[in-house]
N, C-alpha and C positions, 0 to 999 in steps of 0.2 A: 703770467703773473704769479702762479704758486711757487716758482723757483725761486721768488725775491723777496726779500722784508717786507713785512708791512708795517708802515708807520702811519699812527692816525693821530692827526690834530684837529682842535677847533679854534675857533674865533673868538672874537667877544660878545657876538648875539646872544647866545644863548650856552654858557660854560655848563651851567648843570646838567643840561643834556648832554653835552659832549662828555662828561666825565661819567655819566651813567652808561654812556654807549662803551667808552677805553673799558668801564671795569667788565661790563658783559664780556668783551671780549681778552680781558685777562692780560691786558698789555698796560704798560706806562705809557703816557701820554706825550705825546710830541712836545718836544722845547720848542718855542717860538716866542718872539718878542713882537709884541703889537703896543705901536704907542701914538699918540698924534702930536702934532709942532703946534704951536701955539695958534698959528695960523687957519689949524684946522685939518692938514694935510694926515694923510695916515702913513704910518710907517711900519713894515713888519721886517722881521730878519727869524731865518729859521735858526737854531742856535744846535744844531747838530747836524751830522753827516747824513744826504739822504740820498748820498749818488746811487743809481742802480736800485733805489727801493721804489715800493709802490706807495704812494703816498695818499691818505686821504684827506681831506679838509671837509669838517664839519660845520657851516655857518646857514643857518636859519634867517628867514627876513622878517624882521619886526615893526615896531613903528619909526625903528631909525632905518627903514629898508633902501634907503640912497647911500648911507655910510656902512649898513651892513655887507652891502653888494661891491659897493669900491673897496672894501675890506677884502671880498673874498677874490675880486681878480686880481688885488696885489699881492695874496699871498700863492695863490695859482701861480703870479709871472715868477714870484720867488723860488717857488719847487721847481719850476723850468729849468729857471737860471743856474739853479745847486744841482743839475742833471738828474732829478728824480726820472727812474724808468716811466713811472705811470702818474697821473695825477687824477682823482675823483671826487668831484664836490658833492657831497651831500648837503643837501637844501631840502630840508621837511617842507618847509613852507615856501612856496616859490613867488618872488615876489614880482607885482606887475602881472600875475596871471590873469586876473580878471578883462585885461587890456588886449584880449586874443584875436579881436578881428575889428574892421570895420564898422561901426554899427551906426555913421552918418558918415556924409562926405568930410573931407581932410581930415581925419583922425588918423593916429599913428596906431600901427600894431606893436604894441611897446611889450608885449610877451617876448615878440619874435626878435625886437632888438635885445632883448636881456641876453636871449641865447645866444645871440651871435657875439656880443661881447664876451660873455662864458667860452666858448670856443675858441674867440681871437685871444683871451688871455691865458689860453693853453691844457684847458683841462681835456680829459681823454674820455671822461666818463661822468654820467651825472646819474644821482639818485635821487628821486624827489617821492613827494608824498600826497596824494589825492588832489592830484592838478586841478583847477578849476576847470578845463577841458581838455580831454584826451588828444586834440589836436596840436597840443603845446609840443607833444614828442616830437611830432614831424618839423617843428621848428629847427630840430636840431640835425647836424651831420655827423652825429658822435652817438653811440649808444646810451641810452637814458632807460633806468630802471624804476617804472612807475610803479612805488608799493601804496599799499591801503589802510588804515588805519582800522577798517572793518573787524578783522580777528580781533582786535584789543576792544573796542566798543559792542560787538556783538556777543561776547563772551562777559560782559558786563552784566548786558541787560539779558541773557540767557540765565545768572545766578539769580538775579531779580525776580524772575518766573512771576512777572507783570501779569493781570488778568484781561483777557480778551484783548491781547495786545493787538495795534493795528500800525503799520508803518507808513509815514505821511511823507511826502515830498513837497517841497516849499515852493516849489514851482515846476514848469513842464519841464525844464532842462536836465533837472536830477530825478525822474523817472527811472533811468538806469540804475541810478544808483540805489535809491529806494527798494528797488525790482532785487538788485541781491540783496539788502538787508532782509526783506521780508523774505527770501527764498531762506536762507540761514536762518531764520528766527520761524521759519514753519508758519506763515502767518500771512494775510493781504495786506494791499495798501489800496492808499488815496491820496489824491491829488489837489493840491492847493493852486486854484486858476487865479494868477494875479495880475495886474497890470504896472508896471512901474513908470511913475510919472516924472522921476529924476532923479540923477546920481542919490545913491541912500535913501530915496523916498519910495514906498511901495505901496499899493491899496489892493487887498484883498478883494477879490471880487466873486470867490464862489469856491465849495468845497464839493471836489468830484468823486464822490465814492460814501459808503453808508459808514458814519462814524458813530452812531447812536448808540450809547451803553457801550463804547469801547475807551480802551487806553491808548490815549494816540503818541505815537514817536515821532517825532519830526526829525528829519535826517537831512544833513546837509554838510556842505566841504566848510565851509566857515561862515561864522558868524563876526559882522562887522558892529554894524550900530545897535544890530539888534531890534530893528523898528520891524522887518518883515518877519522874525520871530516872534514877534508879540503879536502883532495881528493875525498870524497863523492860529496861534493857539488860542486867540479870542473868536476867531470863524469858528474853530473845531467843537468849542465848548457852547458853541451857542446851537451848534448843530448836534447838540447831546452827547459829545465826547464825555466820559465819567473822569478823565484826568488827561493831562497833558506834558509829555516830557520830551526832551530834546537832545540831540547831541552833532557834535562836528569834531573834524579834524582839527582846522586851525581856529582857536579861540582868538581871532584880532580885537574884539571886545574893543574897540573906539568910541571915544565921545561919552553919549549918556547910556552906553549898552547896558554896565552893569545894573547902574540904578533903574533901566526900565525892566530887567530881567528881574528884580528884588521887587518890583513895582508889579509884576504880571502874574496871571494866576497859572503860570508853568510851575511844576512839582520840584524838578531838578534839571540841570543842562550837565551834561556831560561831554568834556572835552579831551584831546589830548595834551601833551606836553612839546607839541611841533614850536609852539611860541612861548616865551615863559609867559605869565601871568603876571599883570599888574598887582599892588598888595590889596587895592579893593576887590580884585576879582578873588584873590586866591584866600580872602578870609572870608567872603562869601558863603553863605550856608547852603545856596541854592546850584553852586556852581563846583561841579568834581573833578579832578583832573587826573588822567590816567595816561602812565607812562608809555611812549614806545620806543625807547631805547633799546631793547631787547629785539622788537622786529627789525630796525635800523642794524642794529650789530649783527644780526644774523644774514641781512643783505650783504652787508659788508663782507662777512665772511665768506659768504656763499661767492662773491664776486672774485676775492682774493684766490679763492681757492678753485674758481674755474668750474665751481658747480652748479647745478640749478637753482633758479631763483624763484623759479613758477610757483612752488609751495608756498609762496608769502602776499602770493596775487590771490583777490579775493573771484 
């Protein structure tokens, strides 16, 4: 791909992030027209010649996930039919990632279905960030570059220099992620043992590890309704933690999430701009957003130049 021209486009799900990435790359944004018919159908047309070009489409998944994904499929199809040499789908927040297995009988594996649809639309490569589980990479038969927001988030907390910092995983499944953060922050970790009684409902059971007198940093891939987060913070404070901070890659923040964070004892929640924040979240004094545009831009450049992207992995 290195001897073909790089063209970077972005959809309507997060134009602010797309513009930042294009600016980082020093390119002019790709010209594309995206509109909706009165019936709701999506229309896309590439308004420039992309024959033989290496095309990148940036489209994250927001609270309008179904529309975002359908728009992505249509844009990929338009690029392939316009004879693009290759199409790379950059999906910072991969929709349906939490439905990555059958946890009960007669359930779908929706993450695999989305992977199939992206491939069928014509994508040659996918770039995603902090997938809910690593096995999602195996759902694809095309290359997947799985990036992590950790370099951005870790750098922020290193500069804060919090006293007696302790990294906390909000569940057993996030232990590997928390361990990676703890290693980079040169500290130890603890785990919240929780039992989920229903979707978006979690009951904190126990704190595994000594948190007394420590500043706790809860690390997760995403925050949805913030129910687990707030209960985890309460459990840590009950066990003697001095203060609780939290960070995540994907600020879904649906339903009462922002209000819960505002009313909680959490000092600060640090997120990335993989998903656009609502006005309520953006104006919250407890929520801080960091940009991953440079990280994604470096990945796009490395892929185009056919150089290693391993330096971007944690």
